[in-house]
C-alpha positions as CSV (number, residue, x, y, z in Angstrom):
1,M,-52.6,0.7,-41.5
2,G,-49.1,-0.4,-43.2
3,W,-48.5,3.4,-43.9
4,F,-49.7,4.6,-40.5
5,H,-46.9,1.4,-38.9
6,T,-43.8,2.5,-42.2
7,A,-44.5,6.5,-41.4
8,R,-44.2,6.0,-37.7
9,R,-41.1,4.1,-37.6
10,A,-39.3,5.8,-40.6
11,L,-40.2,9.9,-39.2
12,F,-41.1,9.7,-35.8
13,W,-40.3,6.5,-34.0
14,P,-36.1,6.8,-34.4
15,R,-37.2,9.9,-31.9
16,L,-39.5,9.0,-29.7
17,A,-38.1,5.6,-28.9
18,P,-35.4,6.5,-26.8
19,L,-38.0,8.7,-24.8
20,V,-41.3,5.9,-24.5
21,E,-39.0,2.7,-24.5
22,G,-37.0,2.4,-21.7
23,P,-37.6,2.8,-17.4
24,A,-36.5,6.8,-17.9
25,A,-39.7,7.0,-19.7
26,L,-41.4,7.0,-16.4
27,A,-39.9,10.0,-15.5
28,L,-41.3,12.2,-18.4
29,V,-45.1,11.5,-17.3
30,P,-46.1,14.0,-14.4
31,A,-44.1,17.0,-16.6
32,L,-46.0,16.0,-19.9
33,C,-49.4,15.5,-17.7
34,L,-48.6,19.0,-16.1
35,A,-48.3,20.7,-19.4
36,A,-51.2,19.0,-21.1
37,Y,-53.6,20.1,-18.2
38,W,-51.8,23.8,-18.2
39,F,-52.2,24.0,-22.4
40,G,-55.0,22.2,-23.0
41,G,-57.1,21.8,-19.7
42,E,-58.8,18.0,-19.0
43,G,-59.8,17.2,-22.7
44,A,-55.7,17.6,-23.7
45,L,-55.0,15.2,-19.9
46,I,-57.6,13.0,-21.4
47,V,-56.1,12.5,-24.8
48,L,-53.0,12.0,-22.9
49,A,-53.5,9.4,-20.6
50,A,-54.7,7.5,-23.6
51,L,-51.9,8.0,-26.2
52,V,-48.7,7.3,-23.7
53,P,-49.8,4.0,-23.4
54,S,-50.6,3.3,-27.0
55,L,-47.2,4.4,-28.3
56,C,-45.1,2.4,-25.5
57,L,-47.5,-0.7,-26.3
58,L,-46.8,0.0,-29.7
59,G,-43.3,0.6,-29.6
60,G,-43.0,-2.8,-27.6
61,G,-43.2,-2.1,-23.8
62,L,-40.5,-0.8,-21.2
63,K,-36.9,-1.8,-22.2
64,P,-34.0,-1.6,-20.3
65,R,-32.1,-0.7,-23.8
66,R,-28.6,-1.4,-22.0
67,A,-29.3,-4.7,-20.8
68,A,-31.2,-5.3,-24.1
69,E,-28.3,-4.6,-25.7
70,G,-25.8,-6.9,-23.8
71,G,-25.2,-5.2,-20.5
72,T,-23.5,-2.5,-18.8
73,R,-20.3,-4.3,-18.5
74,P,-18.0,-6.0,-20.7
75,G,-17.5,-10.4,-20.0
76,L,-14.1,-11.9,-20.6
77,C,-13.6,-12.6,-24.2
78,P,-12.4,-15.7,-24.8
79,S,-8.8,-15.5,-25.8
80,T,-9.0,-16.9,-29.4
81,Q,-11.8,-14.3,-30.4
82,F,-9.3,-11.3,-28.9
83,P,-8.0,-10.4,-32.1
84,E,-10.8,-10.7,-34.0
85,R,-12.3,-7.6,-31.4
86,V,-9.4,-6.0,-32.0
87,A,-9.5,-5.9,-35.6
88,I,-13.4,-4.9,-35.4
89,L,-12.4,-1.5,-32.6
90,L,-9.7,-0.9,-34.9
91,A,-11.7,-0.5,-37.7
92,R,-14.3,1.6,-36.3
93,A,-12.0,3.8,-34.7
94,S,-10.5,5.1,-38.5
95,A,-13.8,4.9,-39.8
96,S,-14.6,7.6,-36.7
97,D,-11.4,9.1,-37.0
98,G,-11.8,8.0,-32.8
99,Q,-8.4,7.6,-31.1
100,S,-7.8,3.6,-28.7
101,A,-5.1,1.9,-26.9
102,L,-4.4,-1.6,-26.4
103,F,-2.8,-2.9,-22.6
104,L,-1.4,-5.9,-21.6
105,L,-1.2,-6.9,-18.3
106,S,0.7,-9.6,-17.0
107,L,0.7,-10.9,-12.8
108,D,4.4,-10.8,-11.4
109,D,6.0,-13.7,-9.8
110,H,2.8,-16.3,-11.1
111,E,5.2,-19.2,-10.4
112,A,6.3,-17.6,-7.1
113,L,2.7,-18.0,-6.3
114,I,1.9,-21.2,-7.7
115,R,4.5,-22.3,-5.1
116,Q,3.6,-20.4,-2.3
117,H,0.1,-20.6,-2.4
118,G,-0.9,-23.3,-4.9
119,Q,-2.6,-23.5,-8.2
120,A,-5.9,-23.2,-6.9
121,A,-5.3,-19.7,-5.8
122,A,-3.0,-19.0,-8.6
123,D,-6.2,-19.7,-10.6
124,L,-8.8,-17.9,-8.1
125,V,-6.5,-14.5,-8.0
126,L,-6.6,-14.7,-12.1
127,A,-10.8,-15.1,-12.1
128,R,-10.9,-12.7,-9.2
129,S,-8.7,-10.1,-11.7
130,G,-10.6,-10.9,-14.4
131,E,-13.8,-10.3,-12.9
132,R,-12.8,-6.6,-11.3
133,L,-11.3,-5.5,-15.1
134,C,-14.7,-6.5,-16.6
135,A,-16.6,-4.1,-13.4
136,A,-13.9,-1.4,-14.1
137,L,-14.0,-0.9,-17.8
138,R,-16.9,0.7,-20.2
139,R,-19.8,-2.2,-22.0
140,D,-17.7,-1.7,-25.6
141,D,-14.0,-2.3,-24.3
142,C,-13.1,-5.4,-25.0
143,V,-11.0,-7.4,-21.8
144,S,-9.5,-10.9,-22.7
145,P,-7.7,-13.6,-20.4
146,T,-4.1,-14.1,-22.0
147,A,-2.2,-17.9,-22.0
148,E,1.0,-16.3,-20.2
149,G,-1.5,-15.7,-16.8
150,G,-2.2,-12.2,-17.9
151,F,-5.3,-9.8,-19.3
152,A,-5.4,-8.0,-22.9
153,I,-7.5,-5.2,-22.8
154,C,-8.7,-3.4,-26.4
155,T,-10.6,0.4,-25.7
156,A,-13.2,0.9,-27.9
157,P,-12.7,4.5,-29.7
158,L,-12.6,7.6,-27.7
159,G,-12.5,11.7,-29.3
160,H,-9.5,12.0,-27.1
161,L,-6.8,9.6,-25.2
162,D,-3.4,11.1,-25.6
163,L,-0.6,9.1,-23.3
164,E,-1.6,10.6,-20.0
165,L,-5.2,9.3,-19.9
166,C,-3.4,5.8,-20.8
167,L,-1.4,6.4,-18.5
168,Q,-4.1,7.4,-15.6
169,L,-5.7,4.3,-16.6
170,A,-3.1,1.6,-16.6
171,G,-2.9,3.0,-13.2
172,R,-6.4,2.8,-12.7
173,F,-6.4,-1.0,-13.4
174,Q,-3.5,-1.7,-11.2
175,A,-4.9,-0.1,-8.3
176,T,-7.7,-2.8,-8.9
177,L,-6.4,-5.5,-8.7
178,E,-4.1,-4.5,-6.2
179,E,-7.0,-4.9,-3.8
180,P,-6.2,-8.6,-2.2
181,V,-8.0,-11.6,-2.7
182,L,-9.6,-13.7,0.4
183,L,-8.5,-17.3,0.0
184,D,-9.7,-19.2,3.4
185,G,-9.5,-15.9,5.0
186,T,-5.8,-15.3,4.1
187,A,-5.6,-12.3,1.9
188,I,-3.7,-12.4,-1.2
189,Y,-1.9,-9.9,-2.6
190,A,-0.9,-9.6,-6.2
191,T,0.9,-7.4,-8.5
192,F,0.8,-6.2,-12.6
193,S,3.1,-5.2,-14.7
194,I,1.0,-3.4,-17.8
195,G,2.7,-2.2,-20.9
196,F,-0.2,-0.3,-23.4
197,C,0.0,1.0,-26.9
198,P,-2.1,3.9,-27.8
199,L,-3.3,3.6,-31.4
200,A,-1.9,6.8,-32.9
201,R,1.4,5.1,-31.5
202,A,1.3,1.6,-33.2
203,P,3.9,1.3,-35.9
204,T,1.5,0.8,-38.5
205,P,-2.7,0.9,-38.4
206,E,-2.7,-3.0,-38.4
207,A,-3.4,-5.3,-35.9
208,E,-1.1,-7.5,-35.7
209,A,1.3,-4.4,-35.6
210,W,-0.5,-3.0,-32.6
211,Q,-0.2,-5.8,-30.2
212,A,2.9,-6.8,-31.0
213,A,3.8,-3.2,-30.3
214,A,2.1,-3.3,-26.7
215,R,3.5,-6.9,-25.9
216,A,6.8,-4.7,-26.5
217,A,6.0,-2.3,-24.2
218,L,4.9,-5.3,-21.7
219,H,8.3,-6.9,-22.1
220,E,9.6,-3.8,-21.4
221,A,7.5,-3.3,-18.2
222,Q,8.3,-6.7,-17.0
223,R,12.4,-5.7,-16.9
224,R,11.2,-2.5,-15.3
225,G,8.8,-4.5,-12.8
226,P,7.7,-5.7,-10.7
227,S,4.2,-3.3,-10.8
228,A,5.9,-1.2,-13.6
229,I,3.8,0.6,-16.3
230,R,5.5,1.1,-19.4
231,A,3.7,3.1,-22.9
232,Y,5.0,1.3,-26.4
233,A,7.9,3.8,-27.7
234,P,9.8,3.3,-31.2
235,G,12.6,1.3,-30.9
236,M,10.9,-0.9,-28.5
237,A,10.1,-4.0,-31.5
238,R,13.8,-4.4,-32.0
239,A,14.3,-5.1,-28.6
240,T,12.3,-8.1,-29.0
241,G,15.3,-9.9,-31.1
242,T,15.0,-13.4,-31.6
243,D,16.6,-16.0,-28.7
244,A,19.5,-17.0,-31.1
245,A,20.8,-13.4,-31.7
246,L,20.5,-12.8,-28.1
247,R,22.4,-16.0,-27.6
248,S,24.9,-15.1,-29.6
249,E,25.6,-11.5,-28.0
250,L,25.9,-13.1,-24.3
251,R,29.9,-14.7,-24.5
252,A,31.2,-11.3,-25.9
253,A,28.9,-9.4,-23.4
254,L,30.8,-11.6,-20.6
255,D,33.9,-11.3,-21.6
256,G,33.5,-7.2,-22.5
257,G,32.3,-6.2,-19.1
258,A,28.6,-5.5,-20.7
259,I,27.3,-8.1,-17.6
260,R,28.3,-7.2,-13.9
261,P,27.2,-7.3,-10.7
262,W,25.0,-3.9,-9.6
263,F,24.9,-3.5,-5.5
264,Q,21.8,-3.5,-3.6
265,P,22.0,-2.1,0.4
266,Q,20.6,-4.2,3.1
267,I,20.3,-1.8,6.7
268,S,20.1,-3.2,10.3
269,T,16.3,-2.0,11.2
270,D,18.2,-1.3,14.3
271,T,20.7,1.2,13.7
272,G,20.2,2.3,10.1
273,Q,23.2,1.4,9.9
274,I,25.0,-0.8,6.3
275,T,25.0,-4.2,7.1
276,G,25.8,-5.8,3.5
277,F,24.8,-5.3,-0.4
278,E,24.0,-7.8,-2.2
279,A,25.3,-8.3,-5.9
280,L,22.5,-8.4,-8.8
281,A,23.7,-9.1,-12.5
282,R,22.8,-6.8,-14.8
283,W,23.2,-6.2,-19.0
284,D,24.3,-2.7,-19.9
285,H,22.7,-3.8,-24.0
286,P,23.4,-1.0,-26.3
287,E,20.1,-1.8,-27.7
288,R,17.9,-2.7,-24.8
289,G,19.1,-0.5,-22.3
290,L,19.6,-2.0,-18.9
291,L,18.4,-5.9,-18.2
292,S,17.6,-8.5,-15.6
293,P,18.8,-11.6,-14.8
294,A,15.2,-12.4,-16.1
295,D,15.9,-11.0,-19.9
296,F,18.9,-13.0,-19.8
297,L,19.5,-16.0,-17.6
298,P,17.4,-18.3,-19.4
299,D,20.0,-18.2,-22.7
300,L,22.5,-18.1,-20.3
301,A,21.5,-21.6,-19.1
302,Q,20.6,-22.7,-22.4
303,A,24.3,-21.8,-23.9
304,G,25.7,-23.3,-20.7
305,L,27.2,-20.2,-19.8
306,L,25.9,-19.7,-16.0
307,E,29.2,-20.8,-14.1
308,R,31.1,-18.0,-16.1
309,L,28.4,-15.1,-14.8
310,G,28.7,-16.9,-11.3
311,E,32.9,-16.9,-11.6
312,L,32.3,-13.1,-13.0
313,V,30.0,-11.6,-10.0
314,L,31.7,-13.6,-7.4
315,Y,35.3,-11.4,-8.9
316,H,33.3,-8.4,-9.0
317,A,32.3,-8.8,-5.3
318,F,35.1,-9.4,-4.0
319,A,37.2,-6.6,-6.1
320,A,34.2,-4.2,-4.5
321,L,34.5,-5.3,-1.0
322,R,38.7,-4.7,-1.3
323,D,37.8,-1.0,-3.0
324,W,35.2,0.1,0.0
325,D,37.8,-1.5,2.2
326,R,40.4,0.9,0.2
327,A,37.8,4.0,0.7
328,G,37.3,3.2,4.6
329,L,33.7,2.5,3.7
330,A,31.7,-0.5,6.7
331,V,30.4,-3.2,4.7
332,P,30.4,-6.3,6.6
333,C,29.7,-8.6,3.3
334,V,28.2,-9.1,-0.3
335,G,25.3,-11.5,-1.0
336,V,26.0,-13.8,-4.0
337,N,23.8,-16.1,-5.6
338,F,24.7,-19.5,-6.6
339,D,21.8,-22.1,-8.4
340,G,21.8,-25.4,-8.1
341,D,24.2,-25.7,-10.8
342,E,27.2,-24.1,-8.9
343,L,26.2,-25.4,-5.9
344,G,27.2,-29.2,-7.9
345,N,30.5,-28.2,-8.7
346,P,32.7,-30.3,-6.6
347,H,35.9,-27.2,-7.2
348,L,33.3,-25.0,-6.0
349,V,34.8,-24.4,-2.3
350,Q,37.9,-24.7,-3.2
351,K,37.9,-21.9,-6.1
352,I,35.9,-19.6,-3.1
353,Q,38.9,-20.2,-1.0
354,W,41.1,-19.4,-3.7
355,E,39.2,-16.1,-4.4
356,L,39.1,-14.8,-1.1
357,D,42.9,-15.3,-0.9
358,R,43.4,-13.5,-4.1
359,F,41.4,-10.6,-2.4
360,D,43.0,-10.6,0.9
361,L,39.2,-11.3,2.6
362,T,38.0,-13.7,5.5
363,P,34.9,-16.2,4.9
364,D,32.4,-13.8,6.8
365,R,32.4,-11.5,4.1
366,L,30.5,-13.6,1.7
367,A,27.2,-14.5,2.2
368,V,26.4,-17.1,-0.1
369,E,22.8,-16.7,-0.8
370,V,21.2,-20.6,-1.8
371,L,17.2,-20.7,-3.4
372,E,14.9,-22.1,-0.9
373,T,13.7,-24.4,-3.7
374,V,17.2,-25.6,-3.8
375,V,17.5,-26.8,-0.4
376,A,13.9,-28.2,-0.7
377,A,15.2,-30.1,-3.2
378,A,19.0,-30.9,-2.3
379,P,19.5,-34.8,-1.0
380,D,22.5,-35.8,0.7
381,D,25.0,-35.2,-2.3
382,M,27.5,-32.5,-3.5
383,I,25.4,-29.9,-3.0
384,T,24.9,-30.7,0.6
385,R,28.2,-30.8,1.0
386,N,29.2,-27.7,-0.5
387,I,26.6,-25.5,1.5
388,N,28.3,-26.9,4.4
389,A,31.4,-26.7,3.7
390,L,31.0,-23.4,2.9
391,G,29.5,-23.0,6.3
392,A,31.9,-24.5,7.7
393,L,34.6,-22.5,6.1
394,G,32.9,-18.8,7.6
395,C,30.8,-18.2,5.0
396,R,27.6,-16.7,5.3
397,I,24.7,-18.8,4.3
398,D,21.5,-16.9,3.2
399,L,18.2,-18.9,2.7
400,D,16.4,-16.8,-0.4
401,D,12.7,-15.9,-0.9
402,F,11.7,-17.9,2.7
403,G,8.1,-18.6,2.6
404,T,7.9,-19.6,-1.1
405,G,9.3,-23.0,-1.5
406,Q,9.0,-25.8,0.5
407,A,11.7,-26.4,2.7
408,A,11.7,-27.9,5.8
409,I,12.2,-26.1,9.3
410,A,15.0,-28.7,10.3
411,A,16.7,-28.3,6.5
412,I,17.7,-24.4,8.1
413,R,20.3,-26.4,10.9
414,R,21.2,-29.1,8.3
415,F,22.3,-26.2,5.9
416,S,23.6,-24.2,9.3
417,V,22.2,-21.4,7.5
418,S,22.8,-18.1,9.4
419,R,19.9,-15.9,7.3
420,I,16.9,-16.2,6.2
421,K,15.2,-14.0,3.5
422,I,11.6,-13.3,3.8
423,D,10.1,-13.1,0.1
424,R,8.6,-9.9,-0.6
425,S,5.3,-11.3,-0.9
426,F,5.3,-11.2,3.0
427,V,6.0,-7.8,2.8
428,L,3.5,-6.1,0.2
429,K,1.6,-3.8,2.4
430,A,2.0,-5.1,5.5
431,D,2.3,-1.8,6.9
432,R,-1.7,-2.6,5.7
433,D,-2.6,-5.6,6.4
434,A,-2.6,-7.5,9.5
435,D,-3.0,-10.7,7.9
436,Q,0.3,-10.3,6.4
437,R,2.2,-8.3,9.6
438,R,1.0,-12.1,11.5
439,M,2.8,-14.4,8.9
440,I,5.9,-12.4,9.6
441,S,5.6,-12.6,13.2
442,A,5.3,-16.3,12.7
443,I,8.1,-16.0,10.7
444,L,10.3,-14.0,12.9
445,T,9.2,-15.9,15.9
446,M,10.5,-19.5,14.4
447,A,14.0,-17.4,13.5
448,E,14.2,-16.7,17.0
449,R,14.0,-20.5,18.2
450,L,16.3,-21.3,15.7
451,E,18.8,-18.8,16.8
452,V,18.7,-17.1,12.6
453,E,19.0,-13.2,11.6
454,T,16.0,-11.8,9.0
455,L,16.1,-10.0,6.2
456,A,13.1,-8.7,4.5
457,E,13.4,-8.2,0.6
458,G,11.0,-6.1,-1.6
459,V,11.0,-3.2,1.4
460,E,9.6,-0.2,-0.8
461,T,7.4,2.0,1.4
462,V,8.0,4.2,5.0
463,G,5.0,1.9,5.9
464,E,6.8,-1.3,5.7
465,H,10.4,-0.8,7.1
466,L,8.9,0.9,9.9
467,V,6.3,-2.3,10.6
468,L,9.2,-4.9,10.2
469,S,11.4,-2.6,13.0
470,Q,8.8,-2.7,14.9
471,L,8.3,-6.8,14.8
472,G,11.6,-7.4,14.8
473,C,13.3,-8.1,11.7
474,H,17.1,-7.4,11.6
475,H,17.9,-6.1,8.2
476,V,15.4,-4.6,5.5
477,Q,16.1,-4.4,1.3
478,G,14.6,-3.4,-1.2
479,Y,13.3,-0.1,-3.4
480,G,12.3,1.9,-0.2
481,I,15.8,1.8,0.7
482,A,17.9,1.9,-2.5
483,R,17.5,0.9,-5.5
484,P,20.5,-1.8,-7.3
485,M,23.6,0.4,-8.8
486,P,26.6,0.2,-10.0
487,I,29.9,0.2,-8.3
488,E,31.2,3.4,-9.1
489,E,27.8,5.2,-8.2
490,S,28.3,2.6,-4.2
491,E,30.9,5.3,-2.6
492,A,28.4,7.9,-2.9
493,W,25.4,6.3,-1.8
494,I,27.2,4.9,1.0
495,R,28.4,7.9,2.0
496,G,25.2,9.9,1.8
497,H,23.6,7.4,3.9
498,Q,26.2,7.4,6.5
499,A,26.2,11.2,7.0
500,K,22.2,11.0,7.1
501,L,22.8,8.7,10.1
502,E,25.2,11.1,12.0
503,G,23.3,12.5,14.6
504,M,20.1,10.7,14.7
505,P,18.7,9.0,17.6
506,R,19.3,4.9,17.9
507,I,15.9,3.5,17.1
508,L,15.1,0.5,19.3
509,S,12.9,-2.5,17.4
510,S,10.3,-4.3,19.8
511,G,11.0,-7.6,19.0
512,R,14.5,-6.9,20.5
513,G,15.6,-4.8,23.5
């Protein structure tokens, strides 16, 4: 009997087990019975009827094979175990000559999400996102949460996994995660930036180098975001240089003109005419390319150079207005962001007045953009006095990122706010989500009662633009209108935009007669 079991397991069972151990074996029974009766008559049918149950019992009964192997979907791998899993999958890929890829996903505007909805809501978004990723991956793939508020994914080896397929996978991950998360009946939308590195592109065939490459790609995606996807390319690793080296370049970049504002247009939803531009700092780095403020503002703050940046942006904003005036282009105003430290400068009003006189501009050409969080935290001190003094001077006061902070409605009156800028989190998918539209309508109704204008940020699609116009939002700004551009490209864009408006009928929005 021992010989029989040994022979059965060594010779026959490896081939028969997949057929008789799983539930799929039941599908073979009718065919086996028919074949036995056809070739051997009733005797063969009786033998088969006795043989199949015997084989099944000897094999341990019917078992759902995938369940026995750990389930059809992966679960979240603890972050402490992820490096080990990456090393295992790397070894498997090398042994089988297969291809794998490492993806890093980062939740965009994590802090803004917490400010707007609370920590519990942010945790819920990440929990739901993890569940969706697990459902979208194969059993052998590995997904793990990251400490930065995102996820890391390492795919099991495949025979073919090129760059195009990786991009498709990244797009699939984004589409899965962009579905709204419901919290107390409110739809919360989140976007993720993704950086990835196919194993074939890794600098060296080592787990640490592979992960470092994926982090460099994620860093690049975050600079281009939100919702950007970037693949690792040689040279990105050098772009993640030390903070000390980065800070050492800042003063030279400010003095040499490498850091300067780019300009993003704002247009009327009623007429389509340009109603202003926002000045947004950009650093044209010789190695890292164009950097957004998120990449260098912390270093500027630590180096004590934020005030220098503010002076530079203000100068170039006024110079842009002067150049547009000389070219005969109608640009009513330029918005410049002021942080809390700048607004606390007791000489700020005199400095702005001097610059206005220098460029022969009236105060209404400047829109002072103040974050809602700064207004909410400002007591009756120098910040309050400066904001009110600038408003009294004739400058426009824009309340930026409205809806993400804790500013009371009374603060809008207290600071003589001219316009509130609706945060992009409310604008996202407003054309497809009734909850988003209701939130926007509530903000617009409040603004109408307070007699302040409204501008929606982050407008990226024609549908969002159309809905905002129909709801009565006065102005829109975002990639759907135009991306930020250097001053050298602005004149051509303005003339091109005006040319498109010629002969077009005036569109009246439902919110304004």
